[in-house]
C-alpha positions, 0 to 999 in steps of 0.5 A: 765330519765322517767322510763317505769314501765309497760315495767320494769314489763314485763322485767322478762317475756322477759328475761325468754322468751329469755332464752327459745328461746335460750334454744330451739335453742340449744335443743339437742346441747349436747350429755351428756351420752353414749346413749344421756341421762340417759334414754338410748334413743340414740335420739336427737331432732336435725333436721338440717340434714334431709331427703332433705339434708342427701345426702349432708353430707361429712367428716368434720374432722377425729381424730386419737386415741392415741392408734395408736402411742402406739400399739407397747407397748401393751401386748395384741391386741385391739378389734374394736374401740367401743367408743362413744364420749360425746359432752358438749358445743362443746367439745367431750370427748372420750376414746381409746380402752386402756382407754386413755381419750381425749378432742376434739374440736368438730368443728375442730377435734383437740385434746385439752388434753389427759390423759393416765392411761397407762393400757397397762402396767398392767396385761391385759384386762379381755377378752384378748383384749382391749375394751373400750366404752367411758367415763361419765360426771358430772357437779354440776355447779362448774366445769365438771368432766370426770369419766372413768373406766379402763380395769385394774379396776380403777375408775378415775376422771378428770377435764373436762377443762384440763384433770388433776386428781381430787385430792379430788376423791379417792386417788389422783383422783383414786379408786381401784375397785379390793377392796370392793367386796364380795371376793378376786379374780385374778385381771387379770380377772376383769376390766371396759369396759363400761362407768358407769352411774352417777345419783343423784350424785352417780356413779354406776359401773359394771364390765367386767369379763372373761367368757371363760371356767373358774375354780371356784372363778371367780370374782363376778359381784357385782354392786357398788355405789360411791360418785361422789365427793369423790369416797367413796363406798356407797353401794354394790349389790350382784348379786349373793346373799350371806348368808341371802340375797333374792334369795340365795336359788336359788344357790344350794349346796352353789354354791353362794360361788364360782360362779362368773360373773353374772356381768353388763358389758354393760350400765345401765339406771337411772331415777333420779326423781324416784331415781332408777337405772336399771341393765341388768345382765349377765350369771354366770360362766360358760356360757354354763354349769350350773351343778356346780350352780344348781337352778334358779340362781337369779339375773343372766340374770335379770333386777334389779331395785335398789334405787340409793342412797342405793343400795336397791333392789326395784324389779327384773325380771329374763328373763332366769332361770339357763342360759346355752346359754350366753343370758346375757342382752346385752344393757341398758334398754330404759326408756320412758313415755307413755300415756295409757288411759289418764294416764302417765305410766313410763315404761322400755323396755329391748331388749335381745339376744333371740329376746324378748322385755320385757316391765315393769312399771318401778316403780313397775316392773309389766309387761305391757303385760303378760309374760308367763312361758312356758315349754322348753326342759330339758338338757341331759347332766349328772349333769345338770338340766335346768329349766323346764320353761322359760318366754315368753312375749306375746307382743311385738312379737319377733324381731329376728328368734328363734329356728332351724327347717327345716322351718328356713333353706335357701331355695332360691333353692332346692340344697341350702336347701339340702346342708344346712340341710345336714351340720347340720345333725350331730348336735342337734337343736330345739326350743328356750331354747333347752339346749346345748348337748354333741353331739353339738347344733346349736341354734338361736339367737346365743350367740351374739344375737339377740340384742347386746351391741348397744341396741335400740333407742327410739323415746321418743315423739312417743313411738317407739323402734328401735331395730337392730339385727342379725341372727347369729347362735351359735354351742356349745357342752358340753364335759368332763373337764380336771380335771387338768385345772378346777374343773367343771365336764363339759365345753363347746366347740364351733365350726362352720358350714359353709353355702352352697357355702359360703352362710348363713345357714338360711333364711334372713334377716341376719341383720335387724332393727325392729320398735316397737310401745310400745304404742300398742306392735305391730311392725310397720315395719322391714327392712334389714340392708345391701345388704347382699349376694344377689350378690352371683353367685348363687343368683344374677339372682334371683332379691332378695331384700336386705338380710342384713348382720349378723353384729352388728348395732348401731342406732342413732335417730333424729327428722326425721331420723334413722341412722344405722352404721354396723360393718364390722368385728367380732371375730371367735372362732376356734374349739379348744377354750376349757379349760383354754386357753387364749383367745388371743391364740386361737382366729383368727381374720377375717376382713370383710369390707362389705359395709362400709356405714352409712345407713339412714332410714325414721324412720316412714316407714323404707324406706332406704333413703340414704347410706353414703360412709365411708372409714371403717365400723362403730364400735362404736355407733354414736352420734350427736351434735351442734357446732356453729349452725351446726349439726354433726354426729360422730362415731368410726371406726378401731381398730383391722381392721385398725387405730382407728379414730373418723369421724365427718360428717357434711353438705357441 
């Protein structure tokens, strides 16, 4: 046989080219992290589902959570089902609200395997209801692992193939997360509700910690790194700085010894090339009164960049000094690369409950646009001393309504305005960062945001951020404590004021999506999420545009479209929520099924293209994947508002 050496020489190039074509054809097939990737983009380049055919999507399969058959064994209620599946080579991996892990056939929705850690047999979840948002995946080429944190403070490693425990990880596949922190604590107040991030073979874990009116000695919010292969704890970062650590002096009167929380309950992001992990940190004990922890309280309500291998702090920025509004950073920061003046700049953008987007060089922590310290009102509560200034980004502009004045009140008619303003007459109100008072303060954005745990999606190619938010007020007052229940001088109490005739108190839109061009810092467009109450008897004849619902929305971004799934249920806190009462004893549950639809927008213009009718509102952040050449979109529904399920949509 005659050998064609010219063709033989071209063979490596042909093989490489075929490999690139094959990779290109499957680009975006997998959804390997909770938010698509470690940059938390919530973006997929898939475009099989597009503007022309999105109206033809239909339900392809529905998967039932194992929680549905076990609920009689639960000691505590479940929250709405908030998990987001991962997709690896056509298999979906997802957790239930009680952290039961399942592998699902992405084509049929049939369960492949299930692992049950039986968390419902423990002392109970940190917040009185089971909440779990998913699992993490790691693969070094020798076999994938599913890593899951549990509501009862365990870190578990499973074989992705069959769901068996990885015996070489920790002790028989598990690590006890209640050990290895800066102090001992009541384990009933500590657990994991959010998938840890895995980068550079390190698992980085935060925690969910009870933040109702607490006594001192709540668990500390230490963030830790673990070896993904062995489960060995590699480092710990004290979010409340201990003796001789940077920032310790910002916790006056040795309050660092007893203050807890200051945890990362939400998702983190990581840059493996830099070797950095980014921590969005929450509020200290307690959320609305800081008289027992005077000072700026580093690293509370800060974005902190750590070396992922050592836990060493690289840089930080505190968004709220001495927080008393529950303005914890609610979502993973978005990482993206921008071309600025011909140079690639690596940036990080952090959305917040207070409606700001903070943008930094993610290598150095230097703000991309100036962030100014501005004077804010002082506290009038005895023993409290809030910060005299707070940081205000000059760009981008706020994506949500901030502060409460007469100009913010609903004004479709004079009568509605007068009734709404009168209902607030007994409450204090004012600009952003007005502290809670003994009389009671109504403030915007409220404790739920603004932005919330769903976070933002980012078009990594164009540098556009898409931020869902809601106009949802909070009302809190500071009251004298019962010394038999707490060692704090004061604690908080929540209440609710209804709007006029069942309408909201403030101007719309009540739920919105804002597109922000991170190249310029300017807003591109803003659209309402949902019809809102425009069909109310007092409004139906006014020919109003979409007003939006003040419910949390989850974004999914593809090459051409923006999908938003909006929750249809929320917890309401009754006025008696005080002292050390257990959360499940004082909460009431209100079911709201407003417009159970998936809203689809043109991502360039903000035009609403289509609404996909669903049996229940979307409760977990949606994701997309490719299996056998077809694109699917999957998301969670149900939980406390009905059977928990994963629904997959696909083309006809």
